[in-house]
C-alpha positions in Angstrom: 128.8 142.4 7.0 129.9 144.1 10.2 130.8 141.8 13.0 130.9 143.1 16.6 133.0 141.2 19.0 134.5 141.7 22.5 138.2 141.0 23.3 138.7 138.8 26.3 142.2 140.4 26.8 141.1 143.9 27.4 137.3 143.6 27.7 136.8 146.2 24.9 134.5 146.1 21.8 135.6 146.0 18.2 134.1 145.5 14.8 135.4 144.0 11.5 133.9 144.7 8.2 133.9 141.5 6.1 133.5 141.1 2.4 131.1 138.6 1.0 133.9 136.0 0.9 134.5 136.4 4.7 137.7 138.3 4.3 138.2 141.2 6.7 138.5 144.5 4.8 138.3 146.9 7.7 139.0 146.6 11.5 138.1 149.1 14.2 139.9 150.6 17.0 138.9 149.6 20.6 135.7 150.9 22.1 134.7 150.9 25.8 131.1 150.1 25.2 128.8 148.4 22.7 127.1 151.8 22.1 130.5 153.1 21.1 131.2 150.4 18.6 127.7 150.8 17.1 128.4 154.5 16.7 131.7 153.5 14.9 129.8 151.3 12.5 127.4 154.1 11.8 130.3 156.4 11.1 131.9 153.9 8.7 128.5 153.7 6.8 128.3 157.5 6.6 131.9 158.1 5.5 132.6 155.0 3.3 131.7 156.6 0.0 133.8 159.8 0.5 137.2 159.2 -1.0 138.7 162.1 0.9 138.2 160.2 4.1 140.6 157.5 3.2 144.2 157.9 4.3 146.5 155.8 2.1 149.7 154.7 3.7 152.9 152.8 3.0 154.4 150.8 5.8 158.1 150.6 6.5 158.2 147.1 5.0 156.8 148.5 1.7 153.3 147.1 2.1 150.2 149.3 1.6 147.3 150.0 3.9 144.6 152.6 4.6 142.6 154.2 7.4 139.1 155.4 7.1 138.6 158.7 9.0 135.5 160.3 10.4 134.5 163.9 9.8 136.5 165.0 12.9 139.7 163.3 11.5 139.6 160.4 14.0 140.5 156.9 12.6 137.4 154.7 12.6 138.8 151.7 10.8 142.1 150.3 9.4 142.7 147.9 6.6 144.9 144.8 6.5 148.3 145.1 4.7 148.4 144.8 0.9 151.3 143.7 -1.2 150.5 146.2 -3.9 149.0 149.7 -4.2 146.4 148.3 -6.6 145.4 145.7 -3.9 144.9 148.6 -1.4 142.8 150.5 -3.9 140.7 147.4 -4.4 140.3 147.2 -0.6 139.1 150.8 -0.5 136.6 150.1 -3.3 135.4 147.1 -1.4 134.7 149.2 1.7 132.9 151.8 -0.5 130.8 149.0 -2.0 130.1 146.9 1.0 129.9 149.2 4.1 126.9 151.5 3.4 124.3 148.6 3.3 126.1 146.0 5.3 124.2 144.1 8.0 125.5 143.9 11.6 126.1 140.7 13.4 126.8 140.9 17.1 128.7 137.9 18.4 129.0 139.2 21.9 125.5 138.0 22.8 
């Protein structure tokens, strides 16, 4: 499920993609408007099954994470940190499986 929320700190909109167990598997960048965050969710749904859109990264602390990019190369979502490369690949598989048909819950209303 995608969950739309608004930060009280900066008054911007964000989304999290959550797995069925409630764990966050992908988090968005900040959006100025609700329409922007909704477009971001649509972009995740469109790009989730394209493996070439995933940027796999290793942090300076040795942990693994990934970004999902839109067709224009802009990052539309980032993962949490994973202890292993296999864990990161499982996270990518989870986005591919869950995002295309995920429902959207707006908790800003």
